[in-house]
C-alpha positions as CSV (number, residue, x, y, z in Angstrom):
1,A,-12.3,-49.4,11.2
2,E,-9.1,-49.4,13.1
3,N,-6.2,-47.6,12.3
4,A,-8.1,-45.4,9.8
5,K,-6.9,-41.9,8.8
6,G,-9.6,-40.2,6.9
7,S,-8.1,-37.7,4.4
8,K,-11.5,-36.5,2.8
9,L,-15.1,-37.8,3.3
10,Y,-18.0,-37.6,1.1
11,L,-21.7,-36.8,1.7
12,E,-24.4,-38.0,-0.2
13,N,-28.2,-38.5,1.7
14,D,-27.6,-41.1,4.2
15,T,-23.9,-42.1,3.1
16,V,-20.7,-41.5,4.1
17,A,-17.0,-41.8,2.0
18,M,-14.4,-42.1,4.0
19,L,-11.1,-41.4,1.6
20,D,-7.7,-43.4,3.7
21,N,-5.1,-43.0,1.3
22,E,-2.6,-44.6,3.8
23,N,-4.2,-47.7,4.2
24,N,-5.5,-47.8,0.1
25,T,-9.2,-47.6,1.4
26,V,-12.3,-46.3,1.1
27,Y,-14.6,-46.9,3.9
28,V,-18.3,-46.4,3.0
29,L,-20.8,-46.0,6.5
30,S,-24.4,-46.0,6.1
31,L,-25.8,-43.8,8.9
32,D,-29.3,-45.5,8.2
33,S,-28.4,-49.0,8.8
34,K,-24.8,-48.0,10.6
35,S,-22.8,-50.2,8.2
36,I,-19.3,-50.1,6.9
37,D,-18.5,-51.5,3.1
38,K,-14.7,-51.5,2.8
39,Y,-13.4,-51.4,-0.6
40,T,-9.5,-52.0,-1.6
41,S,-7.2,-51.0,-4.0
42,A,-4.2,-49.6,-4.8
43,E,-5.3,-46.7,-6.8
44,V,-6.9,-45.7,-3.5
45,G,-3.3,-44.9,-2.1
46,G,-2.3,-42.1,-4.7
47,A,-6.3,-40.5,-4.6
48,T,-6.6,-37.1,-3.1
49,L,-10.9,-37.2,-3.6
50,V,-13.2,-39.3,-2.8
51,A,-16.8,-39.6,-4.3
52,T,-20.0,-41.5,-3.6
53,Y,-23.3,-41.7,-6.6
54,D,-26.3,-44.4,-5.8
55,D,-23.8,-47.6,-4.9
56,S,-20.7,-46.9,-6.2
57,V,-17.8,-45.8,-5.5
58,F,-15.5,-43.3,-7.3
59,I,-11.6,-41.8,-6.2
60,L,-10.2,-39.3,-8.0
61,N,-5.9,-39.4,-9.1
62,P,-5.1,-36.4,-9.8
63,E,-2.2,-37.7,-12.3
64,K,-4.6,-40.7,-13.2
65,G,-7.5,-39.9,-13.4
66,V,-10.7,-40.8,-12.1
67,Y,-11.8,-44.6,-11.0
68,E,-15.1,-46.8,-10.0
69,F,-14.6,-49.6,-7.9
70,T,-16.2,-52.1,-9.8
71,T,-16.3,-54.4,-7.0
72,T,-15.2,-54.0,-3.3
73,T,-11.1,-54.9,-4.0
74,K,-11.3,-53.5,-8.7
75,V,-11.7,-50.5,-10.1
76,K,-11.7,-49.5,-13.9
77,Q,-11.2,-45.7,-15.1
78,V,-13.7,-44.0,-16.0
79,I,-11.7,-40.7,-17.0
80,E,-8.3,-40.0,-17.6
81,A,-6.5,-37.2,-16.4
82,E,-5.9,-33.4,-18.2
83,T,-3.7,-30.9,-17.1
84,W,-6.5,-29.5,-14.5
85,G,-4.3,-28.0,-12.4
86,N,-5.1,-28.1,-8.3
87,V,-7.9,-30.0,-9.0
88,V,-9.7,-28.8,-4.7
89,D,-12.8,-30.7,-5.5
90,M,-15.0,-33.8,-7.1
91,Q,-18.8,-33.6,-6.8
92,I,-21.6,-35.7,-8.8
93,Y,-25.0,-34.9,-9.8
94,N,-27.5,-36.5,-11.5
95,G,-24.8,-38.9,-12.5
96,N,-22.4,-36.5,-14.0
97,I,-18.7,-36.1,-12.6
98,Y,-17.4,-32.8,-12.3
99,I,-13.5,-31.6,-11.0
């Protein structure tokens, strides 16, 4: 992806998700099939973390909450922001999101 600037990476099995909040995009790279999928939304601009689970892509905006991409260009909020303090990581295990 030309001009991509990754700020965070997330690895799940053979899939790497790269957060590029400067370009409002999450790039999902499959290491096995050597393919790249682009997920683009204005919400990515305020995101600080990215995670994947199965075929789902999640982003965390510390001021707004956690969003899941429903298509490659649309997101829905799945967790509202709370007074989390300084969030340093987001992991998904067995379908549960840990912040």
